[in-house]
N, C-alpha and C positions, 0 to 999 in steps of 0.2 A: 867616403869617410864621414863619420858622424859630425865632426866639427864643421866640415864644409857645408853639410846640409843645414846645420843650425845657423851658420853665417848667412847662407842663402835665404833662409826663411826670415831671419831678422832683417836682412837687406830688403826683401820684398815688402815686408810689413812697414818698415820705415819709409821706403820710397813711395809706396802707394798712399800712405798717410800724408806725405809731402804733396803728392799730386792732388789729393782731395782738398787739402788746405789751400793749394794754389787755385783750384777751381772756385772755392768759396771766396778767396780774395778777389778773383776776377769779378764774380757776381757782386760782392760788396763794393768794390771800386766803381763798377758801373752804376750801381744804385746810388752811391754817394754823388755821382755826377748828375743824376736825374732828380734827386730829391733835395729840397731846400733844408738848411740847418734846423729851422723850426719844425719842419715836418719830421726830420730824423728824431728830434727830441720828443715830439708827440708820439711817434711810433714806439720808441723805447719806453716812454712813460706808460703807454697802454700795455705793452708786453710785460712790464715789471710790476704793474699795479697789484695784481693778485698776490704775488710773492711778498711784496712789501706790506700788504695788509695783514699777512700772516706773521711776518717777521720784519719789522721796520729797519732792522740792522743787517739784513741779508747782504753779504759781502758782494756777490756778483751783481745783484740788482742795483745796489747803491753805487757801485763802481760805474756801471753802464749809464745810470741816470746822471751822475755827477759829470762824467766825461762828455755827454751829449748836451748838457744844459748850456754850456758856454761855447758851443761850437760856432766858429765864425766861418764866413764864406771862404776866406783864404786858407784856413786850416782844413776845411772840408775838401777844398780842391787839392791841397797837398796830399791829404790822406787818400783821396780817390786815385790820384796819379800814382802814388806809392803802391797802393794795393793792386792796381792794374798791372803795373810794371813787374812787381814782385811775383804776382800770380802767373803772369804770362811766362816769365823766366822759369819758374818752378814747373809748370805744366809741360813746357817744351823740354826741359831737362829730364823730367820723369818719363816722358814718352820715349825719349832717346835711350834712357837707361833700361827701360823695360824691353826695348828692342835690341838690347845688348850692343849698342853702338860704342865702339872702343873709345872714340873721342869724348863721349859724354861723361865718362867716369872722371877724368881729370877736370873737365869743365864744370861738372856738378860739384866736385870737391871745392874748387876755387870759388864758385858762386856761393855755395853754402857757407864757406869761411868768410867771404865778404859780408854776407847777410849777418853772420854771427858777430863780426867785428862791429857792424853798425848797431846791433842789439846791445853789445857790451858798452859801446859809446853812449847809447841812450840810457842804459842802466846807470852809468856814471853820473848822468845829469838828473835822472828821475828814477831812483831805486824803486823797482816794482817786482814783487815775487813772480808775477806772470812772465816777465822778461827773463828772469833767472831760470825758471822751469823750461821756457822755450829754448833758451841758450843751451841748457844741458841736453835737451832732446836733439838739438841741432848738432851738437858734438857727437852724439851717438849715431846720427845719420851719416855724418862725415866718416866716422870710424867704420861703420858697416859698408859704406860705399867703397872705401879704400880696400877693405878685406875682400869684398866681392870682386873688385877689379883685379887684385892680385890672384885670387882663385881662378878667375876666368883666363887671365893672361897665362898663368901656369899651366892650365889645361888646354890652352890654345883653343878656347871655346868661342872666340869672336867670329861672326860671319866674315867672309872674305872682303866684302865691300863695306865693312863697318869702319 
């Protein structure tokens, strides 16, 4: 059926994107543990220097620079821990989803909803368009995961030991 095929493709795209995001979070979290706050700011300053020389009001560059300028050791440790934990959970769930493990679908939906709840909580304290966009994308991932789970359950397409 055409609808099932589209749902499956959208599911694959959204889940693989989550996996890539999780892997990047693991790398970012590990780097935050290894690099001092001043070094993080210096690296971001170097990476954004060219863009800011062309456009001093570049949204992304100024955002990154402002957020790393006042990074403390405590907030860096929190960010590193959060990114590592978040990334490991995502990568583990995405791996299980791509292997069509039946337990992974409800677990992923629950985990992604918990992440979404935290993002909404953060948004209520610090409104940011990035969090809003991320939250909308996460809602779509949850919907596609639910639809794929229903599709596979209806087709009895889970491996026996899943």
